[in-house]
N, C-alpha and C positions, 0 to 999 in steps of 0.2 A: 308325387306332389307334396309340397310342404304344407304343414298345418297352418291355419290362419294366424294362431298366436305366435308361431315362429316367424312367419313371414312379416308380421307386423312389426318385428324388432330388427329387421334386416333392411338396410339401404343399399342399393345395388349400383353397379356400374351400368351406364346407359346402353348396354348391348341386349339383344333379345335373349341370348343364353349366356350364362356366365358360370364358370366353375371357380368356386372359392375354396381352396384346400385349407381346412382348419389345422392341418398339421404344421402350417407356417407358424402358427401361434402356439400349439400344444405339443408337449414332449412325449406324453404317454398316450395320447388319443390317436386311434387308427385315422387314416385319410377319410375325409367325408366330403362327397361332392354335392354341392347344392346346385340342382339343375333348374333353371327358370324357364318355364314354357312361356309362349306368347301372352297367355292370359295372366300368368303371374307377372310378366313384365308390365302389364297395364296396372296391376296393383302396385308394383313398384313405383310407377310413374306418379300415381296418386300420393304414395307415401312421401316421395321426395318433396312434392310441392306443399304438402300438408306440414311436414316437419321443418323443411327449410333449415336444416342443420349444417355444420361445416363438414367438409369432406372427410376429415380425419375421424369424426364421430361414428361413421359407418363401420369402420373397422373395429372401433372400441366396443360397439353392440355385438359384433360377431364374436370378438374375443371373449366378452363377458359372459355371453350366453352359453356358448358351446364348450368352454374349457373349464374344467374343475379348478378351484383355487391352488391345489398342489401343482398343477400343470403350468401355472403362470409364473413359476420361479425360474426365469431364465437370467442369463447374463445381463447385468445392468438394467434389470427390470423389463427384459424383452424389448429393449430399444431397437436392436438390429431387426427383429422380426417385424415390428411395427413400421420401421423405416422402409424395410423392403416392400411391405404391402402397399404403403402410400406411394412409393415410386412407381409401382405397377399400376395403381389406380389412376395416377396422374400422367402415365404415359412417359415418364422419363427414366433414364438408365439409373440403376442402382449402383452407387459408388462404393465398391468394396473397401476402399481406404477408410470411409466414414465408419463402417461396421467394424473394421479391424481396430481403428483408434479406440472406439467406445468399448468393444469386448476385450481388447487386450490391455491398452495402457490405462484407461480410465478404471476398468474393473480391477485389474492387478494392484493398482494404487489405492483401490477404494475411494477414488475421487468422485465426490458428488457435485462438484461444480462443472456445469457445462459451459465451456468457453468458445464463443463463436469465433474468436480469432483463430482457433485451431483449424477452422474451415473457411477462412476468409478468402482463400484462393478460388473457391468454387463460384459458380454463377449465381445470381440472385435467386433464381427459381429453385436450384438445388438446396441453397441455404434455407429457403422458406419451408421446404419439405422437412429439412432436418429439425427445424424449430418446431413444426407442427407435430413431429413424432414425440415431442416432450409433453404434449398436452395432457396425456393420460398416464404418463410414466411416473412412477413413485420412487425410482431410484435416485434420480437427481433432485437435490434440494436447493441448488443455486444456479442462477442464470448470470452469466457475466459477458458483458459487451463493452469495450473501451476502444476508442479511436478507430472505429470501423464505420465506414460509409455503407449503410444498409438501405436497401430499396424499399418501396411501399409494400411489396409483397412479404418482405421479411418482417416489416413493422406490423402489419396485420396479424401475422402468425404469432408475433411476440405478444401482442394484445390478447389474442385468442388463448395462447398457453397460459398467461397470467390468470385469465378468467376461469379457466377449466382446471388448472392444476390443484391437486389436494396435497402436494408435498413441498411446493416452493416456500423457502424461508428467507432466501437472500436474492436480491435483484440489484445488479449494477449495469447502468446504461449510461456510462460516462463519455462525455465529449461526442454526443450524438446530435449536436445542434443543427447540423446541415441536413439531417435527414428526419429527425424527430421533431416535427413542427409542434407549435403550441397546442393545436387542438388534439393531436395524438397524445401529447403529455397529459392532457386533461383526461382523456379516455383511459390512459394507463392508470391514473390516479383513481379513477372510478372502479376500474377492475381490481386493483390492489386492495381497495376497501371492501370488496366482496369476497375476499379470500376467506375460507373457512376457519383458518387460524392465522393469528397475526404474524407479520413478517419479523425476522431477527435483524435484517440489513436492508436498507434502501439507500441506493446511491444514484442521485439524478444529477451529479455534478456537470456543469457545462452543457446543459441542455436547453431547450427552449421554454423553460418553466418561467411562468408569469406570476405576478402577485395574486391574481384570481386562482391560479392553480394552487398556490401555497395556502390560500384561504380554504379551498376545498380539502386539501390535505390535512390542514389542521382540524377542520370539523370532523373529518372522517376519522382522524386519530383519537379525537376526544369522544367520539360516539361509541366506542367499543372498548371494553376493559382489556380486550386481548392485546391491543397494541401497548397499553401501559405496562403490561406484564411480559411482553415479548420483544418489543423494538429495542435493540441494543446499539445499533449503528445507524446514524442518520447523517447523510451528506448531501447538502443542496449548494455546495460551493460554486464559485464562478458562474453564477446567474445574476448579473447586475439588476438591481431594482426590485427584486422579488421580496425583500424584507424592508422596503422603505416605509411601510406602515407599521403601526405598533400593534395591530390586532392580528397580524398574519399567522404567526406560529407561537406567539407567547402564550396563548391559552392552554396548548398541550404541554408546553415546557413548564408552565406553573403548576400543573397537576403532578401528583407523585408518579414517577415513572422509573424505568430501569435502564435509561440511556447510559452507555458507557463511553460511546464515541460520538461527538457532534461537531460537524465542520460547517461553518456558515461563512467562511472567508469569501470575500468579493461578492457580497449580496446586498450592499449598501445598507447594512444593518446599523442602527443606532445602538452602539455597544452599551452605553451607560443605562439606556432603558431596558436592556435585555437581562441584566443582572437581578432585578427584582423577581422575574420569572424563574430564573436558574436557582435562586436562593430558595424558593418555595418547592420546587419540584426536583432538582438535579443534584442536591448536595450529597446524597447517599452514594451512588454508583458511578458518577461521571469521572472518567479517567483522562480522556483526550478532549481538549477544548481548543478549536481553532477559530479565531475571530479576526484573523489578519485581513488587511486591505479593506477595512470598514472605517468608521469614524466615530468620534465622540461629539455629542451635542454639547457644545461648551455652555450653553445657557442652563442646561439641566444638570451639568456635571457636579456642581456643588450639592445639589439636592439628592442625587443619587449616590454620592461618595460613601455614606454609611452602608448601603446595600452592597456596593462593590466590595468595600473592606469586609463586611460580614461574610460574604460568600467565600472569600479566600481563607477566612479563619475557621469555616465550618465544613468545607468540602473534605470528605473522607478519603477519596480515592484518586485525587489528581496525580498524574504522572507527566502530563505535557499540556502546556498552556502557551499559545501564541497569540500576541497582540501586535505582530510585526506590521510594518508598512503602514502606519497610521500615526498621526501627531498625537503624542502621549503627554498631556499636561503634567507639570511637576506634582500637582495635588494628587492626580490619579496614580502616578508611580508611587508616591508616598503611601497611599491607601492600599495599593497592592502589596508592597513589601511588608507594611505593618500587619496586614491581614495574615500574610504567610508567616510572619514572625510568631503570631499567637496560635498557629495551627499546630497541634501535636500529633496529628493523625497521619501526615504525609511525609515521605522522604524520597530522595532521588528524583526530584522534579526537574524537568527540562522547561526552562523559561526562555521563550524567544521574544525579545523586544527590540529586534533589529529594525533599522530604517524608521525610527520613531521621533527623530529630530530632538533627542534629549539635550544635546549641547551642555552648556555650563550649568544650567539650572538642574538637569537631570543628573549630571555628574555629582552635584553637591548632595543630592538625595541618596545616590548610590554609596557615596563616601560615608554618610551618616548611618544608613540602615542596613546595608547589605551584609556586613560581617555578622549580623545577628540572626539572618535568615538561613538556619542550618538545614532547611528542607531542600534547598536548591543544589543540584549536583551538576546541571548543565546550564550555562548561561550564554546567551547570544545577544551581544550588544554591538555587533557590527554595524557600520554606515549609520552612526549617530552624531557625527560631527564633534566628537569628544576632543580629538586633536590634542592640544597642550594640557587639557584637563586630565589626560591620562596620568599626568604627574601625581595627582592626587587620588585617582580612581585605582591604580595598580597597587598601592599600598593597602587600600581597603580590600581588594580581592585577595591579596596575600594573607590577610587576617581571617579569611573565611575558613571554617573548619572542615568543610566536606566538598569543596568545588573540584570537580574531576575533569570537566570539559569546558573549555573557554573559547569563544569566537570573537576576535577583536578586529577583523578586517575592515578596511575602508575607514579608519579612524586616525590616519597619520598625515594629514595635510598641514604640515607644520615646517618651520625653518629648520635648517641643518642642526644648529646648535641645540635647540630644544629637542629635536628628534634623537640626537645622541643621549640626551638625559633620559628620554622616554625609554629607549632600547636598553639602557643600563638598568633601569628600574625593572624591566621585563626579564633581563638576565638574572638579576637578584631574586625575582620571584620564583623562577624555575630552578634555581640552584639551592634554595633553602632545604634544610635537611628534612623538615616537617612538611615540605610541599606535597600535596596529594594530586596535583594535576596529572591527568593521563593523556590528554590531547590538547593541542593548541592550533588554532587557525589564524593566520594573518593573510588571508586570501585577498588579493587585489588592493594591497596597501601601498604599492609603488615605493618600497623602502630604497631601492637601488643599491648601490654598493655599500651604504652604511648598514644595510641589514646583515652584512657578513659578520657583524659582532655577535649577533644572536645565533647565526648558523654555526659559528665557531664553538659557541657555548654548548651546542648539542653533542659535542664529542664527549665531554665529562658528565652530561646529564644522566641521571639514574631514575627519573620518575616518568618522563614522557614516553608513551607508547606510540603516538601518532602525531604528525605535524603536517600542516598544509601551508606551503610556502609559495604557492603559484601566484602569478600576477604581480611580481615585485621587481622585475627588470633588473636583476643582479648581475647579469652578464656572466662571462666565464670565470670571473674571480669568485662569484657566488658558488658555481659548480665546483670549483676547486676546493673551496672551504667545506662544501657539503661532502666532497670525496674523503677529506682528511677526517671529518667528524664521524662519517660511517665507518672508516677503518678501525675506530677504537670503541665505538658505541655498541653496547650489547643489549639495550633495552627497547630501541625503536623497533616497531613492527610494520609501520606504514608511513610512507613519505610521499607526498604529492608535490611535484616540481614541474612547472610548465609556465609558459609566458614569462620566461626570465631571460630571453635573448641569449639562450645557450647555443654555441656553435658546435661543430664537429670536435674541436678540441676540448670543449666542456664535457661532451659525451664520452670521450676517451677517458677523462678523469673519473667520471662516474663508473665506467667499466672496471678501472683499476680498483675502485673502492669495493665493488662486488666480489673481487678476488679474495678479500680479506674479511667480509662481513657475511656471517652465516646465520644471523638472527632476523634480518629484514625480510618480511614475508609478502609485502604488497607495495608497489611502486608503479602506478599506471603510466602508460606511454605518454610522453609530453608531445602530443600531436602538433600543437601550435609551434613549439620551438623546432620540432623535426622538419616540418614543412618549410620553415624559414631558413634553417641551416641547409636544407638539401637544395634550395634554390641558388644559394651562394657557393657551395662546395659539395656537389652530389656525391663524388667518389669517397671523400673523406667521411662524409656523414654516413654513407652506406656501410663503410668499414667499421666506423665507431659503433653503430647500431648492431651490426652483425656480432661484434664482439660482446656487446651488452647481452644480445640474445643467447650467445654461446654460454656466458656466465650464468645466466638465468636457468638454462637447461642443466648445466652442471650442478646448480644447487638443488634442483629438483631430483636429479639422479642420486646425489648424496643422501637426500631425504628418503628416497625410496630404499636405498641401500640400508640405511639405519632401520627404516620400517621392517624390511625383510629380516634383518638380524633379530629384531624384537619379536617378529612373528615366529621365526624359527625357535627362538628360546622359549616362547610361550607354548608351541606345540611340543617341544622336548618336555617341559614341565608338565604339561597335561598328560602326555603319554606316559610319563614316569609315574605320575600320580595314579593313572588308570591301571598301570601294571601292578603297582603296589596294592591297589584296592582289590584287583582280580585275585592276587595271590592270597591276600587276607581272607577274602571270601571262600577261596578253595580250602584254606586251612581250617576255617570254621566248619565247612561242610564236612571235612574229614573228621573233626573232632565230634 
């Protein structure tokens, strides 16, 4: 018979007699059978109804009570043992692949992120038990779920795990809108706020988050100093309407915090009203700021411009800023560049202002201020209707002292004569001796055959490492020019070429180029051109692609041969050095 104090800590399976082997949980403990008589079963029945706890908690009590602390140190925190016990308890088969993945792959890589996508092929009930096994596991500190359709059973266990875990630091539930309804998101936020220690990462991108849920989240984040000192990554993106009010999240952002990554893109946020809060609370540590696909309140823009400019002049750690896909007034662009000009703390900044409808007014601001903004290393001004204004923008870009990566696509909707002048300006830019550009993207610019002037210039170029020429409809003449350029270029490492109406003849030209170029490392398959060429000439296209594939394999083989030679030389030098060291040691011993 079990002592009453022991029996009161054990919740049991609804059978009259049950044998629970504690060696399932313990390494050093001998097998111990807990035999429940019918009288004890009655006590068990009362305990179940009085405690009304989740099923997984029963095994946690057994594990905690009977096993000494040293015996609990199993692979991945004893996940496999807990999972096996829960499978037995719920009457489902234990998946050995789950145990193998956790104990072998996760443990060998010291991977503390539990990714539900690794087990997405299993049924919902099996996945629910897997998640339930994490509730009292201290090995895993991250829970990751993206683009996965999960059922209500799994959702309940996710909420339960978040409420009970003492080790979770990062939670990602991205693109779960179809299964994570708004009520469950609110429950999740409530459970997150009850964690014993604050989260480091919270990603609720593209869920059913509502403005009320964000208000609750903001209140919870402000109610505890743990989150101000722990939350580094916050992603609420792609939840339309959640930040339409000004009081939703701004209270937390205006308090001193340690946020490094903030993504509020596509949340209907009023960007100009946000920067007052960012200025007060996020200047010190914020590195990644994504506010794309939102809007500026034009009535308040003039009043908030000083705060906007002041934030960009005082931010200490910025490395990425995106204001893409929103209408950016010229005054706001001027305030942005002026603030960055006076900021001595940052460098190598990636600035994305693509799709902002800059046009001529924005081009004038760039021409005037951009050469003085030395902190920008990557600039994306694609899809801004610059067109003929590129004649004045490109010289301004050439005067920039540290621009390394430039995105110019979708800005070439101009007449042929002006287009020729713009392309000549671009060729001059990349051929200057002091040009520091390393990558150039002209994606989806529809340059057609006139773009071959730029492609031909790549042959003698010595600065670019990466180019994207896809979506320009250059036909086979463009492929021929690229082939000639690649035969003599020794600096390009990556070339993207697709949607250029390349036929089988063009692919044969590219194959010939690969015979003479041994420095190009990456060129993705042009799937769009391949499918189009295959429909018109399947045999020639297959022959050309086979030749391209053979050249790629030959290059990899040459690379491995060189690597093997290097490895052999290193082994020889190491063995020679070891032999000399041994001989020296022997001589010293004899002395």
